[in-house]
Structures are given as structure tokens and as C-alpha cells.
C-alpha positions in Angstrom: 0.0 0.0 0.0 2.8 2.3 0.9 4.5 1.5 -2.3 1.4 2.3 -4.3 1.1 5.7 -2.7 4.7 6.4 -3.5 4.2 5.5 -7.1 1.1 7.8 -7.3 3.1 10.7 -5.8 5.8 10.2 -8.3 3.3 10.1 -11.1 1.7 13.3 -9.9 5.1 15.1 -9.7 5.8 13.9 -13.2 2.5 15.3 -14.5 3.1 18.6 -12.7 6.6 18.8 -14.1 5.3 18.2 -17.6 2.6 20.8 -17.2 5.1 23.3 -15.8 7.4 22.6 -18.7 4.5 22.8 -21.2 3.3 26.1 -19.7 6.8 27.6 -19.8 7.3 26.5 -23.4 4.0 27.9 -24.5 4.6 31.2 -22.7 8.0 31.6 -24.4 6.4 30.7 -27.7 3.7 33.3 -27.2 6.1 36.1 -26.3 8.4 35.2 -29.2 5.5 35.2 -31.6 4.3 38.7 -30.4 7.7 40.2 -30.7 8.1 38.9 -34.3 4.8 40.5 -35.2 5.9 43.9 -33.8 9.2 43.7 -35.7 7.5 42.9 -38.9 5.0 45.7 -38.5 7.8 48.2 -38.0 9.7 46.8 -41.0 6.6 47.0 -43.2 5.9 50.6 -42.0 9.3 51.8 -42.9 9.2 50.1 -46.3 5.8 51.8 -47.0 7.1 55.2 -45.8 10.2 54.8 -48.0 8.2 54.1 -51.1 5.9 57.0 -50.3 8.8 59.5 -50.0 10.5 58.2 -53.1 7.2 58.6 -55.0 6.8 62.2 -53.8 10.4 63.1 -54.7 9.9 61.8 -58.3 6.5 63.3 -58.7 7.9 66.3 -60.7 10.3 64.1 -62.7 7.6 62.4 -64.6 4.4 63.6 -66.4 1.5 63.9 -64.2 -2.2 64.3 -65.1 -2.5 67.1 -62.5 0.5 69.0 -63.9 -0.7 68.6 -67.5 -4.1 70.0 -66.5 -2.4 72.9 -64.7 -0.3 73.7 -67.7 -3.3 73.6 -70.0 -5.2 76.0 -67.7 -2.3 78.4 -67.7 -2.1 78.4 -71.5 -5.8 78.9 -71.7 -5.6 81.8 -69.3 -2.8 83.5 -71.3 -4.9 83.1 -74.5 -7.8 84.8 -72.8 -5.6 87.7 -71.6 -4.2 88.2 -75.2 -7.7 88.1 -76.6 -8.8 90.7 -74.0 -6.0 93.0 -74.9 -6.9 92.8 -78.6 -10.6 93.6 -77.8 -9.5 96.5 -75.5 -7.5 98.1 -78.3 -10.6 97.8 -80.5 -12.6 99.6 -77.9 -14.7 96.5 -77.0 -14.4 96.7 -73.2 -17.3 94.5 -72.3 -16.0 91.5 -74.3 -12.5 92.2 -72.9 -13.9 91.9 -69.4 -15.6 88.7 -70.4 -12.2 87.3 -71.5 -10.5 88.4 -68.4 -13.2 86.8 -66.3 -12.4 83.5 -68.0 -8.7 84.1 -67.5 -9.2 84.7 -63.8 -11.4 81.6 -63.4 -8.7 79.6 -65.1 -5.6 81.1 -63.4 -6.0 84.2 -61.4 -2.9 86.4 -61.4 -2.1 89.8 -60.1 -1.6 91.3 -63.5 -4.9 89.9 -64.8 -6.8 91.5 -61.9 -4.9 94.8 -62.6 -5.9 94.8 -66.2 -9.5 94.1 -65.5 -9.5 96.8 -62.8 -8.2 99.3 -65.4 -11.0 98.4 -67.7 -13.6 98.7 -64.9 -12.1 102.1 -64.1 -12.5 103.3 -67.7 -16.1 102.0 -67.7 -16.8 104.0 -64.5 -17.4 101.0 -62.4 -15.2 102.2 -59.6 -16.2 99.6 -56.9 -15.3 96.7 -59.1 -12.1 98.4 -60.2 -11.2 98.9 -56.5 -12.0 95.3 -55.7 -9.7 94.1 -58.5 -6.8 96.4 -57.5 -7.2 95.1 -54.0 -7.0 91.5 -55.2 -4.0 92.3 -57.4 -1.9 93.7 -54.5 -3.0 90.9 -52.2 -1.5 88.4 -54.7 1.6 90.4 -55.4 2.7 93.1 -52.9 5.3 94.4 -55.3 2.9 95.0 -58.2 3.7 98.7 -58.7 1.2 99.1 -61.5 -1.7 97.9 -59.3 -0.7 100.4 -56.6 -0.4 103.2 -59.1 -3.8 102.4 -60.7 -5.4 102.3 -57.3 -3.9 105.7 -56.5 -5.4 107.1 -59.7 -8.8 105.6 -58.7 -8.6 107.1 -55.2 -7.7 110.5 -56.8 -10.9 110.2 -58.9 -12.8 109.4 -55.7 -11.1 112.3 -54.0 -9.5 110.0 -51.4 -6.2 111.9 -51.7 -4.7 110.6 -48.5 -5.3 107.0 -49.6 -3.9 107.8 -53.0 -0.8 109.2 -51.4 -0.2 106.0 -49.5 -0.7 104.0 -52.8 1.8 106.2 -54.7 4.4 105.7 -51.9 3.8 101.9 -52.2 4.0 102.1 -56.0 7.4 103.9 -55.7 8.7 101.4 -53.2 7.6 98.5 -55.4 9.0 100.0 -58.5 12.5 100.2 -56.9 12.4 96.6 -55.8 10.6 95.1 -58.9 10.7 97.6 -61.8 7.8 97.7 -64.3 8.4 98.8 -67.8 5.0 100.5 -67.8 6.0 102.9 -65.1 8.9 105.3 -64.5 10.1 107.0 -61.4 9.8 110.4 -63.2 6.1 109.9 -63.6 5.7 108.6 -60.1 7.4 111.6 -58.6 5.3 113.9 -60.8 2.1 112.1 -59.6 3.1 112.4 -56.0 3.9 116.0 -56.5 0.4 116.5 -57.9 -1.1 114.9 -54.8 1.0 117.0 -52.5 -0.2 120.1 -54.4 -3.8 119.1 -53.9 -3.1 118.4 -50.2 -1.5 121.9 -50.0 1.8 120.4 -49.0 3.7 123.0 -51.1 7.2 122.1 -50.1 6.5 118.4 -50.7 5.1 119.2 -54.1 8.2 121.3 -55.0 10.5 118.5 -53.9 8.6 115.9 -55.9 8.4 117.9 -59.1 12.1 118.7 -58.8 12.9 115.1 -58.4 10.7 114.3 -61.4 12.5 116.8 -63.6 15.9 115.5 -62.5 15.1 111.9 -63.8 16.2 110.9 -67.2 13.5 108.4 -68.1 11.1 109.5 -70.8 10.3 113.0 -71.7 9.7 116.1 -69.6 6.1 117.2 -69.2 5.2 120.9 -69.4 2.6 120.2 -66.7 5.3 119.4 -64.2 6.9 122.9 -64.6 3.4 124.5 -64.5 2.3 122.6 -61.4 5.6 123.4 -59.6 5.0 127.0 -60.5 1.7 126.8 -58.7 3.4 125.5 -55.6 6.0 128.2 -55.8 3.2 130.8 -56.1 1.6 129.4 -53.0 4.9 129.8 -51.2 5.3 133.4 -52.4 8.3 132.5 -54.6 7.1 134.4 -57.6 10.4 134.6 -59.5 10.7 130.8 -59.4 7.1 130.5 -60.5 7.6 132.8 -63.4 10.7 130.8 -64.5 8.7 127.6 -64.4 5.9 129.0 -66.5 8.5 130.1 -69.0 10.0 126.6 -69.0 6.5 125.1 -69.5 5.9 127.2 -72.6 9.4 126.3 -73.9 8.6 122.6 -73.6 5.3 123.0 -75.4 7.0 124.9 -78.2 9.4 122.0 -78.6 6.9 119.3 -78.4 3.8 120.7 -80.2 4.9 119.7 -83.7 5.1 116.1 -82.5 1.5 116.1 -81.4 -0.5 113.3 -83.1 -3.6 115.3 -83.8 -4.7 118.9 -84.4 -6.9 118.6 -81.3 -3.8 117.8 -79.2 -1.9 120.8 -80.7 -4.8 123.1 -79.9 -4.9 121.8 -76.3 -1.2 122.4 -75.9 -1.5 125.9 -77.3 -4.4 126.7 -74.9 -2.2 125.6 -72.0 0.6 127.9 -73.2 -1.9 130.8 -73.3 -2.9 130.0 -69.7 0.7 130.0 -68.6 1.4 133.4 -70.2 -1.6 134.8 -68.3 -0.5 133.4 -65.0 3.0 134.7 -65.6 1.7 138.1 -66.3 -0.2 138.1 -63.0 3.0 137.3 -61.1 4.9 140.0 -62.9 2.1 142.5 -61.8 2.6 141.3 -58.2 6.3 142.1 -58.5 5.5 145.5 -60.1 7.0 144.7 -63.5 4.3 146.2 -65.8 6.3 145.8 -69.0 7.0 142.1 -68.5 3.3 141.6 -67.6 2.2 143.4 -70.8 4.6 141.2 -72.9 3.1 138.0 -71.4 -0.4 139.2 -72.1 0.4 140.0 -75.7 1.8 136.5 -76.2 -1.4 135.1 -74.7 -3.5 137.3 -77.0 -1.6 136.0 -80.1 -2.3 132.4 -79.1 -6.0 133.2 -78.5 -6.3 134.8 -81.9 -4.6 131.8 -83.6 -7.1 129.5 -81.9 -10.0 131.6 -82.9 -10.9 131.8 -79.2 -12.8 135.1 -79.3 -13.8 135.0 -75.7 -10.2 134.6 -74.4 -8.9 137.2 -76.9 -11.4 139.8 -75.7 -10.6 139.1 -72.1 -6.9 139.4 -72.6 -7.2 142.5 -74.7 -9.2 144.1 -71.9 -6.3 143.3 -69.5 -3.8 144.9 -71.9 -6.0 148.0 -72.2 -6.1 148.2 -68.4 -2.3 148.1 -68.2 -2.1 150.9 -70.8 -4.5 153.0 -68.8 -2.4 152.6 -65.6 0.7 153.8 -67.4 
């Protein structure tokens, strides 16, 4: 009996030992299998990431349907812009706007918004023009033409302070990213005009002087005449008289190059006005002879233009001077 119990105990220990060994073996197998899964997941993740990055790096080295569509849209936008310019030259502004609408829908650029804004401004639709100029400078903060156009629009709307800010931005943009359409000479002249309207006489004189000192393009008689106005406001009559004389000289040099008879008559009318203003300044300085000479020149121009009203007025001024003498 004792022997039987001993045998049973030994058998029980053997079973327990086998169970322990089995549990230990299965536990090791379970841990080992989980570790392998983790390793394989990490390896597969890095392989997938590598292929993704390689694919991205080679995206622009091979034709892509998205890139082809983008290039086609760009070409289409350029075609619309060219068509709009042709229609604008022909005076067909509404169809030009339609083409630019299509161009913007295809590929909106700062220059396209600027061009459409210019057309809207010509059409008198100032709000749409302002919206387009705003869009243009949002896309390109160095678009000098867009700033300049918005300045012109603000001047029409009598927002002269806002126009001055835009002219300053246009000048800064022109220095960093020059546009063939603009010149610093014209930008200085336009800022001089704004300062004149804002009664900043010294600022106007400085800007007009800078404009005249530039070598781009041709000198405008208006720049001399407007600087003369600023000098007059400052009480610098001699300088004003000299500028009116320079304005008349520029007109005499450029009048033959005028494209039409209407332009020549307009320039002649300006010269007549400058002679009258110069005569008034001479009177303020007490120089009666110089004043009479200027008035006689103004009368000659009025007679040549068949401007009877102006001729009669100027003749009356001359008669008044004669009576004073």
C-alpha cells in the first residue's frame, strides 16, 4: 500500500513537471510570436514610408495628369488675356472683361486683376475696379502698376490721403521690382500733384524737382506748370515765373510732334494760360512791362485758336495796363 502511494506521488510530480514545462514552453512561444509581429509591423511601416517618400520626390520628374491640366489651364488663361487686350484696343471693353473673367477663373494672377481693374475704371465701375486692384496687391505686394492704378482711382474718388499711400507703395515696389509700364519720373510727378492738392507746397516742389531730375522718358510741361503753382503758394514768384516760361518752352518744342490737331490746340491753350499766370505774377512784382509782354503773347495764341472769348478778355487786361501807365 505504501509502495502504491509512493508511485502515485511520483506520477503526480511527473505530471506537474510536464505541465510546468509545457506552460513555460507555450509562454515563451507566445512572447516570441508577439515580438516577431511587432518587428514585422515596424519593418513594413518603414518600407511603405520609404516608397511614399520616393514617390513624392519623383512626382515632378515624370508627367502627371494634374500637372498637365495645370499647364493647359495656364495656357488657356494666357490666351484669354491676349484676346482681352486685342478687344480692348478695338474699344470693345465688355468683351474684354468677359475674356478676363475667364482668364481669372482659369488662373488668377495679379496682372490679370490689374488689367480688369483698369477696364472697370475706364467704364466708370469704380467699386469693381477697386476690388480688382485690392486683389492684385494681395496676390503680389510688389505690383507697382496695381498700386499706381489704385492711386489714380482714389484720386478720382477724392480719397487723396489714400492715393498718397498708394503712390508711396508704388514707388517702393518700382524700386524693388521695376515695371516697364511705369517710370520714377512719372511717379514723382504724380506724388507732386497729390501734395499740391493736399497743399503740401514744399513736398510738391520737392517731388516735381525730383521728377525733372530723372532721365526716363520726356519732360512734361505740366510738371513745370504745377511746380509754378506750388512756388506761387509759397510766395516765390520769381521761381514760379521761370517755371511758367519753362513750361511754354517745352510746349513749343513738343507741339509739332502732337499726333492730332486737337492735341496741338490743347497744348496751345495751355501755353496761353501759362502766359496769363506769368503776367499776373509780374504784376505782383510790379513789373508792368513784363506783364504786358506776357499778355500780348497770350492774346496772339488766343487769336490763332479763334478763341474770341479769351482774346477779348486778354485785350481788356492789356488796355487796363495801358491806362495805368
